[in-house]
N, C-alpha and C positions, 0 to 999 in steps of 0.2 A: 504492500499499499503505500504511493507516493502521497503521503499527507503530511501538512504541517500543523498543528495543533497547539493550542493552548489552553492550560485547563491552570483555574486560579484556586488558591486551597489545597494545593498538590502534596501537601505534607504529611496528612494525616486521612484516614478515614473514608469517604467515598472518591475527594479527590485523589488520593494515593492509587485505589484503585483502579480509578478511570486510567490516569496516566500509565500502569502496568499493562491493563487489556489494551491501551492504543498501541503501544508500544512492542506487546507482543503480536500486535498485526500488522507491525511493520512501518509505522508511523512514526515520526522527529516529533517529539511532544518536550514543548517547554512550560515546565513546572514553576508557577506563580508562587512564591511562598512568602511570608511577611519577614518570619524568621532566620536566619543565615544557619545557625545550627541545628535546628529542626528540618530545614530544607535540605541540607547536605546529608544527612540520617536519611531523610526521606529517598533522597536521586542515588543513594547507594541502595538502598532495599530495593528500589524499582529496578535498577538495572540488574540487582542479583535474580530477582523473580521474574523479570520479563526474557532475561536472556539479551536485554540488545543493550547498545551503548549510545542508541539515537535518543538521548534526554538531555534536556539541560536545565540546570537552577537559573532562576535571576527572579532578584527581590523584587516584590510588590506590596507595599502595605496598602489595602484597599482602605483602610482609614485616612489615610494623608493623602490629599489631593496632590503636593508633590509629587510625592513616590509614585501615585501613578502616571503622571505626566512624564515622568523621567523613564518610568519602565516601559511606556507607550512608544516613547521617542528612540528607544533604545532597540525595540523589535522593529518598528518601521524604519527605522536607516540599516537594519544586521539582514532584513529579511525583506524581499520584496512581494511577498506574500502571505496571507497566513489563511487557510483552508478552513479551521475551525476553532471557536472560540467556546468552549466552556467554562460559564459563570457559575461556580459551584462553592467557593469561599462562602461561607455565613458564620453569623454569630450567634447567640444565645444570651443576653445579658440578664442576670437575675435579679440584680438592682441597677437603675440607671446608671447608664456611663456614656460620656460622649467621646466622639473622635479628636483627634487632633485640633481639626478643624471647626469646632463646636457642634457636631451633629450628634443628635441621641444615635447610641452604638449602632442599634439594626439597623436603621432608616438610611444610616450613614456608609454602616460596610455593606451589608445584603441587597441594598436600591442604589445611593445615590453612587459609591464607589465603582459599582458595574457599569451604572448608565457613563459614568465618564469616560471609563474603560473603552466600552465598546464605540462608543463614538467617535475616540483618538485614533479607534483600529478600523474602523470602518473601509476606508479607502484601499487597506490593505487586504481584507475579505473581500473587497469588489475586484480584487485582482486574482483570485482566484478561480476557478474554471466553475466554481458552485460552493460559496462561502456560506459556511453554515455557524449559526449562535444559537446556545442552547443555555436556558436559562433557569437552574435550580432554585424550584420555588416548593409549595407545601400546600395539601388539602386544607393548614390552618388558615388560610386566606380567606375560606366561607365568614370566619368571623371576624376578618379584619375591616377597616375602614381607615381613608387618608384623613387626617384630621387638619385642615389647612389651617384654621384657627392656632395649632400648637401641635404641629409636625413632629416637634422635638422632645414631644410630649414632657414637660418642665412641669407639669401639673397631672396629679392622679394616674402614676408609673404603675403599671403592672407588665411582667414579661409577657404574659398573652397579649395586651394590648401593642406592644411594641412589634414583637415576633409576629402575630396576625397583619398588622400595618405593613410591616416589609415586606413578606410574603403576597400581599393583594399589590403592593407596587412592582414586585417581580413582573406578576400577570399582566398587569396595565403597561408596563414598560412593553414587554412582549408584543401586545394588540397594537401598539402604537407604532412600533417598529416594523414592525409588520407590513403595517399600511405603506410608511413611509419606504419600505423598499419594493413596493410593489414595481415591477419593470426593470428590476436589478438581478442579479445572478446571485443576491443573497437571500438566504432565508431565516428566520428566528423560530425558535419553538421553546415552549417551557414543558419541564417534566415535575409531577411529584412521583419521588423516589421508594416514598412507603415509609416505614418506622424502621429505620435505620440506626443500628447502634455505631453509632459514633462517640465521638467525646464531647460534642456539641451539649454546651451548657453546662460540663462540669468547669469548674473555677481551677483556671492551672496552680495560681498560687496557694489556693487553702483546699482544694481536694473538696467544696463545697457541693454536692450533687453525684458523686461516686456512688452513696451507698444505694440511692433511689435507681442510681444507672444500672449496678449491680445487680438488683432486684429484676429488674426490666429485661435485660439482656438476653434470656432465653424465649421473649416472645418477640425481639427483633431480627430483620434482614439482617444478613453482614453486609459489611462495605460493597463488596462484588456483586453481591443479589442488588444492593440498591441504586449501584452504578449502570446495571443493564442499559436501562432505556436511555439513559444519556448518550452512551456508546450506539447505541440503534440509530439514534437521531443524527449522531457526529458523523456514522459511516455506511449507513444502509440506502441501498437506492430506491427501497421501496418507499424515503419521504424526500425523494427528491423533488423540489419544486412545492413540497406541504410547508406552510409558513402560517404563523401567527396562532399556531393550535397548543393545546395543552393537554400533554401525555400522561398513563399511568400504564406499566408494564404493556408498555409498546402502542397500545392504544390509545385512539381520542377521548378525551373526555370532554363533555359539555361544560362550557364555563356556567359558574352561578351568580347570581345578584350583580353586585357591583362589579365585579371580572371583566362582565359584556358589557360594563357603559364605556362607550367609543368616547365621549364627550367629556368623561371623569378621567378615561386616560388619555386624552390632550391636556385637561387641564396639569395632569399630575407631571407631563413629560415639559410644559412651560416651566413651572416651578423647579423642577429637576433641574434644569438648564441655568436659571436666575442661581440656584444652590452652588451647583460646581462651577461657575464663571464659563458657560461655552456660550 
């Protein structure tokens, strides 16, 4: 497979599993990671498990706009075209946190970081015979709403309010981007990976959430199973030309409620452009 792919959040969980599987299939994979230390360990693991040396680590902190711009500039000056961008990185903040740019962490990383990154890489994706963007969302979007009066949740913060807002934003972004890409060779789709057992929601410093996570682990998919649909969307000829859809287990799911609101998708796009300075 002569494909060049970028996977965000590639140092663990689904991002690492996605990188390994794409490399096994012969793709050249750029593993975008925030931490150099964790990234290097993941790169070594990915090379061992895939049997491929066609993987490269590049640092990108999706919670820092300057880091995203630097990463995108390095990619686009090094590689003339990108075939696939898998926007996989995600955070769950049990207590309200902010990014370096002052955004609430979940809307900042899960949506705004990927929004900026994708826009900066669009030209490179358009140089591909058929560029593909895959946004990892979640069924949590169904309880989400975009609070334009207080998008960074300075009042009444709860983890579910923040997470569901960010996952709804992923889908609205997917819909509006698909509309804007009509007539081009680039497609964008979203995926619900299922309940995947990763370290999402476990505090790295304190270990908070680890016990709950351990108790629930037997009921989760493993990261490789969770990555299957994202890999399908990135590689399968069956979805050539399919765009703006939401997939679960390689099947299209109809979007419910706010996620199907095209006017809301346009409004979120305009707000996002202002936030990231596009």
